[in-house]
Steps between C-alpha positions, in 0.01 A plus 500: 500500500866590433568870550664724241518425130691176454632394161468134411631290214322171428709248307335220306652221295328546164300762313173307493179694550298468821585289799567564866785756453274730298225472762748589777623799298138618463455454874806710579385776268161496675695566820672801343839330459739594218554153352667381179491155345832372365517186289815295537709592197429250224792578267454152352124533468511409131608150591154428639384469138719191452292183475584133519632253759824694559339845542498491879861389524615769255311775682619401848862468388496835320332668795771381739773623264337844479405522868777743605372746240132453582568536871706815442215650296255414778712664771564810287128550433405458867782731614379766255156491665648543853237299689453456873376144445565237233232229494607199295245250369666165433790598264675221690809456284678806643837418661613642834735744326205672330329554835823638650550748215131599513525578870817704451352690206163586654514461881140380460322233698455179301194277539444179304181303433520161328155387375612137459686258724860631493629162613342316205795555269485416132793341323580415142590147399629564148194616301243427771423724797420314820378607842323815602483868402772641727848599380801327654599835659158567651630466857744788447216751543413354840844588633539834320157664535424724796152347501398166350126455444328167449145370474549183708572439868704193404708705255557756777662232716708365211615846392607583855697176519662589164636826641233761428544812711138599551216280372134604509180324400331682212207312351387557145211739452255633246456793265134611496559696178647199323241256638183701572163356595295527181126488447353170383353680199854557370580128485492337154352153478838338431619610846209349692527163679404314815860438608811682379874449525734768361866407477767333290561126503718323748487136618366590844209690351421218258495253790250706698276612218445178308246378758313829466502480121344152519198618705168442323273799438758764597603764246873527571710765322879471499695805383878522463811419304677170424208267569501387138870414499527334843164379628421130449148489641226500230235655728727791589585558136127516422456759776793709378392827338821526295655820638602686816311793653644826633383823657142606442420191296600289798268711714219431254565126532491538879164676474376234259599204716316365801801331663869575448761239590850590614765227487844574646815407312755285682702808603191665651380206707379600848527868397311688230534644149387808309160347420437477877424873492419564134189279494326657802624846396294455182201387708523126444410215732820298549570140594866509611732205548537462878781712643554622855668821385225586253235423762647762733439768238175372343322276752327195344123505540514878540697649207548188286479126556769236468566135422771247573443223245360474147200317644434780750533752218226322304280478811541872567418580137174300522412667830560859389335463161182439699570783749500833310426706812803356679717567196387863488555555873847346500605675178400837643713447811788378282469815290525719810801319646691453174499873432677564829793322331523749214837573345467857622502361855786269397701799377430698814624214717826478303558874538439479877741208538779661300471877537299531820 
């Protein structure tokens, strides 16, 4: 553990409740660290209420116009707190000049964690946004941060090639308070099912899950956003439970399900995602899309099991529905291993890498 009494500022993009930054802040406080969360100054926050096809274009244009002011407010607030470490979550639109001024104003170490693929840059073609979730300036942080943290070995190599000073592998983790293992007696009937998938729609997930939804005699529950507006498969739409799940309610669904499926988005292929740890943290038996990196942390057949095709997924579902003892044994080992990847441990590792 880092000696002394370090002061840390955690910067996040928006003021939404929950999420990984809040879990890391809790972890730092559990370690006795003086930590403050700072939300990137949203002086144009009222524009988020604008609706219609041009809303995104208006907001992005106005944000860029106001960026010098918002960046100045961010630096002033961090300088006032006088931290030893600034840990930035995403906030990937910051220009190099903002990092330079922040370093001059605080003398603090700067670490950056990008939870998406920073190379998958979104762009706007008139009213439509195309591409991925990263800002066009997302690579700036790689070159400016004292420490650049990423959840993928492949992204480590790409960040190094892009000029990052010091890149370290930092997998996602879990928050046992946010996703506890709950007793089966606490699970309402609506959250019980043979097979469960929790996550928003994307085309990759629809491709994998439609074979599972078509299985006869299997009670499949699909929870998440945007399935009604994007999904084309009738069987998946019948399985959709019409809303997402968060926090303790997600834990109840984990306790109420026999098998939990984890499908990786395109950006997470061959790596892992947050559900990799959240499902076993809540005590669930997980079937994970095959990934060498995930297998190093949660060995298949020991702490989860995996699959490489939709057909293999269906075969594994049939097998484990008839093998409750194996499910229990594997889920218990997954629970033990997942909790070694807590966000308290994550926070401690960041402090060791930056402040010694």
